[in-house]
C-alpha positions, 0 to 999 in steps of 0.5 A: 455346392453354392445354392445359386450355382445348382439352381443355374445348372438346374435352369441351364439342363432344363433349357438345353432339354427343351431346345434339343426336343425341339430341334428333333422334332423340327428335323423330324418335320422337315425329314417327312417333306418329300423334297428334303434332303434329309430323311426322317431317320436323320433326326435319329441319327444326329441326336447324339452329335446334337446333344453332345453340341448343345452340351458344349454350348450349355458348359460354355455359357456357363463359363460366363458366369461368376460361380464357376471356380478359377482351378477348374475354368481351364478343365471346363473349356477344355472339356467343351473344346473337345465336346465341339469338336466331336459333336461337329466331327459326328455331325458332319460324318452323319450328314455325308452319309445321309446325303449319299444314300439320299443320292445313290438311292435313285440308282438300281444296281440290280438293273439290266444296264447298270453301268451308270449306277456302277460308277455313281456307287463307286465314286461315292462309297471311295470319296464318302471314306476320303471325306470322312478320312479327312475330317477325322484326321484334321478334328483329331489334330485340333483337339490335340492343339487345343491343349497348351501342354500337347502342343508344346510337346508336338512343336518341341518333336517337330523341330528336333526330329526332322531325320526320324520323319524322313525316315517314317516318310519313306517307310509309308510311302507304300501305305500312302501309294496304296491311299492315292490309288484309292483315289486314282480308282475313285476318278479313273475308274478301272473297276467299278461296284459290281464289275465282272472281273478276272484277277489272278485267274479268278473269276468274280464281281467287285463287292467292295472298294476301299481307299486301301483294298478291293473286295472280289466275290468269287463265283463260288462264294469265296472273297478275294482281297487284293490292295488298290494298287493291283488295279494300278499296277497289273494288267487284269480282265474287266468284262462290264468296263463299257457294258454289261452285254457279253458275247459268249462262246461254246466249243464243241469238236465234231467229226469231219461228217458234221452238217454245219447248216443243221448246226446253225439251225439248232443253235437259232433254234435253242437260243430262240427258246431261252429268255437268256438270249438277248436276240442280237448275236448268234452263229457257228463258226468253224474255227479250226481243224486237226487231224482228230475233229473239227473245231466249232464255236458257237457264238451267242450274246446275253445282256449281262456276265451271269446270263452269258454264263448261264447261256453259254452252259445251256447251249452246250447241253443242248448241242451235246444232246442234238448230236447225240440223238441226230449225228451221233455219226459226227461225235469224234471217233478214231479211225484205222485204215488197214491196207489189204495188201496180197501176201508175199510167198517165196519159193523154195 
């Protein structure tokens, strides 16, 4: 290796490292400012793409010198181009993720009324995946087009394989439909992160929304994975679409001797003594009667679906205990009445 070339490489590496550590120090200082959009950890996340970008810049500057052999000039230029593409793509992805986390940290999903927070989380999560997908796709295209041999092969394939492209397009219709459904969910939001839904007869919470599928956390900790197109093409129940508060119902069946007013008083006492009730709605209604029993519905409200479930269970248990202790005669029973008719005797 030429001594002058080795000397220039060594000087270039030293300058590269000095600039790298200086930029890292500046990014950390900026991150410590509470008003900065980039946190302190951004400097750590951007470390590798920043180094690759500076390395590509150093390689490009080295191409200007007269010490690079012409046989290696094109290879080194292509390597620097690929390094630029990787560094910029990586840096954009890190920046997008950092901005997203910076924005959504102001919204608390654990709050009792988290409707707006769930809306923001859903939009940002799906849009983040869309933008990253487009950036990666665009970067791969630029990287491939930067090589003359690959570009010529691509052009010849496009001009000679029109029919094959149409066939592939028809084959990919379902995949494209799934992607478009994911984009549609991001904007129209029939579902959001942490929504309570009933899908395929299963009660659960929306845990994750991607471009192609949705993960639902079932109440017993199972996971139901359905394609995004399901929520566009099928009907489903969303219990928290417009608000988190819900009405809970408890049905009990009693005898006709039941004292309805006593039951109303007991329901009020039960809900007054539990923090699960949001103090909005509580009522007892006779909703149906049959030959065997009276159907009574206890109606009560809670601030979210989890509390509603627990409140329904609590009220059901307490009402059953109340009937057992104080109105045992009102428990449903089957009666048989026998008419006492005089026996008929036949004279001989």
